[in-house]
Every structure is written in structure tokens, then in C-alpha cells.
C-alpha positions in Angstrom: 4.1 -11.8 39.7 3.7 -10.7 36.1 1.6 -7.7 35.5 -1.3 -8.2 33.0 -1.2 -6.6 29.6 -3.8 -3.9 29.0 -7.1 -5.4 28.0 -7.3 -3.1 25.0 -4.4 -2.9 22.6 -3.3 0.4 21.1 -4.6 0.6 17.5 -1.9 0.4 14.9 -2.8 3.8 13.5 -2.3 5.4 16.9 1.0 3.6 17.3 2.1 5.0 13.9 1.0 8.5 14.8 3.0 8.3 18.1 6.1 7.1 16.2 5.8 9.9 13.6 5.5 12.5 16.3 8.5 11.1 18.1 10.6 11.1 14.9 9.6 14.7 14.0 10.1 16.0 17.5 13.5 14.3 17.8 14.7 16.1 14.7 13.5 19.4 15.9 14.9 18.9 19.4 18.3 17.8 18.0 18.5 21.1 16.1 17.5 23.1 19.2 19.8 21.2 21.6 22.8 21.5 19.3 22.3 25.3 19.1 21.8 25.5 22.9 24.9 23.5 23.7 27.2 24.7 20.9 25.8 28.1 20.0 23.9 29.3 17.0 26.6 28.9 14.4 28.3 25.8 15.5 25.1 24.1 16.4 23.6 24.8 13.0 26.8 23.6 11.3 26.8 20.3 13.2 23.1 19.8 12.5 23.8 20.2 8.8 26.7 17.7 9.0 24.5 15.1 10.7 21.8 15.7 8.1 24.4 15.1 5.3 25.4 11.8 6.9 21.8 10.7 7.1 21.3 11.6 3.4 24.4 9.6 2.4 22.9 6.6 4.1 19.6 7.2 2.4 21.1 7.5 -1.0 22.8 4.2 -0.7 19.3 2.8 -1.3 19.3 4.4 -4.8 21.6 2.3 -6.9 22.9 4.0 -10.0 23.3 7.4 -8.5 21.0 10.4 -9.0 17.4 9.8 -9.9 15.7 11.8 -12.6 13.4 14.4 -11.0 10.3 12.6 -12.2 11.3 9.4 -10.4 12.2 11.3 -7.3 8.8 13.0 -7.3 7.1 9.5 -7.6 9.1 8.3 -4.6 8.2 11.3 -2.6 4.5 10.6 -3.2 5.1 7.2 -1.5 7.5 8.1 1.3 6.3 11.6 2.4 2.8 10.4 3.6 4.5 7.8 5.8 6.2 10.7 7.6 2.8 12.6 8.0 3.0 14.9 5.0 -0.1 15.5 2.8 1.1 16.4 -0.7 0.4 16.4 -4.4 2.7 17.0 -7.3 1.9 18.7 -10.6 4.0 18.0 -13.7 4.1 20.9 -16.2 6.2 21.5 -19.4 7.6 25.1 -19.5 9.7 26.2 -22.4 10.2 22.5 -23.4 11.4 21.7 -19.9 9.8 19.3 -17.4 8.9 21.2 -14.3 7.4 19.7 -11.1 5.4 21.7 -8.6 5.4 20.0 -5.2 2.5 21.1 -2.9 2.6 20.2 0.8 -0.6 20.9 2.5 0.3 19.3 5.8 3.8 19.4 7.4 4.4 17.3 10.4 7.5 19.5 11.3 5.5 22.7 11.3 2.6 21.1 13.2 5.0 19.8 15.8 6.8 23.1 16.2 3.5 24.7 17.0 2.6 21.9 19.4 5.9 22.4 21.1 5.4 26.1 21.3 8.7 27.0 19.7 9.0 30.2 17.7 11.6 29.0 15.3 10.3 27.7 12.0 11.4 24.2 10.9 11.1 25.7 7.4 14.3 27.5 8.1 16.4 24.6 9.3 14.8 21.6 7.4 13.2 22.7 4.2 15.7 25.5 3.4 18.6 23.0 4.0 16.9 20.4 1.8 16.9 22.8 -1.0 20.5 23.8 -0.3 21.6 20.2 -0.3 19.8 19.4 -3.5 21.4 22.3 -5.3 24.9 21.6 -3.9 24.7 18.0 -4.9 23.2 18.9 -8.3 20.1 16.8 -7.7 17.8 19.3 -9.4 17.1 23.0 -9.3 14.8 23.5 -6.4 13.0 26.8 -5.6 10.8 27.5 -2.6 7.7 29.3 -3.9 5.7 29.5 -0.7 5.9 28.3 2.9 3.1 27.6 5.4 5.4 28.8 8.1 5.2 32.3 6.5 1.4 32.1 6.4 0.8 30.6 3.0 -1.9 27.9 2.7 0.7 25.4 1.4 4.4 24.9 1.0 5.2 24.9 -2.7 8.4 23.9 -4.4 9.4 24.3 -8.1 11.7 21.5 -9.2 13.6 21.0 -12.4 16.4 18.8 -13.6 19.9 20.0 -12.9 21.7 21.8 -15.8 25.3 22.9 -15.7 
């Protein structure tokens, strides 16, 4: 006998929210599990290697190599909300140089860490590493101005084109 489907379907917005939460918690749990199994140093090192592999796959979608920072910012305005971030980006010119200020007012990783009751800030193992990777790969000069995890009202990043 086949069981009947529920009379009321789960709304698409609820389905999307559940998928976002799962994606975010999986990333956090991967980091925590690697550290638990391998120890602090080796677990963090492997997490970074896995992160790098994921970034390599993602960058294959950007033919032509590195994007100018302005284009990258436009793409973040599209892709980040899909992941559950609320953000806006200001474009300024400082000393004849284009400077972008990215403001995150909702972070799904920080919200999930609080929901999970963990004391470790995802800012330390996700955002800090994002900045480290961008600098290492010469994909802009990124600076963290403020972090909600430290009590600020928003996470703010200052981003400029890479210069040798």
C-alpha cells in the first residue's frame, strides 16, 4: 500500500530556507568535525585545502581568469542573498582608486553558529580565510573593517584591486 502524500505541500520559500540552513550547518560541522578528528592544526589545514578545492571548481565558471573587483561585487549582490546574506555595497573613489565597501547585515553562518550553540565564530574560519585566499591569489586587497561576531552591527569589508 502506498502512503498518501501530505495534503499540504511545503512552500518553496520554506524548502529554500531548509536547504540554506543545511548548507550552512554542513560547512560549520565539517570544520568542527575535522578539528575534532584530526586536532586543531591538522583539522584547520585540511578544511582550508577542501575550501581551496571548492574555490577552484567555482572559478572554472569565470572564463578569462580574475574578475575586476567591480564585477565581482556585482556578482556577490546576486549570489550572496541566495545563501541567506543581506548585504549592500558602496563604491567610493579614494585617492583616484576605486574602493568598494561591502556591508553584510545578516550572516547565515553566524546565525547558524548561534542556533547550534557553538562558541567558535565562523568569522574566524570562513571570513578570515576568504580574505586570506583573495590576498594569496591576488584577487584584490581585502580588509576586514568590522565583524558582527565581535559585536559590530555589520560585517564590513574594504576591497580594492590588486596591485603588485
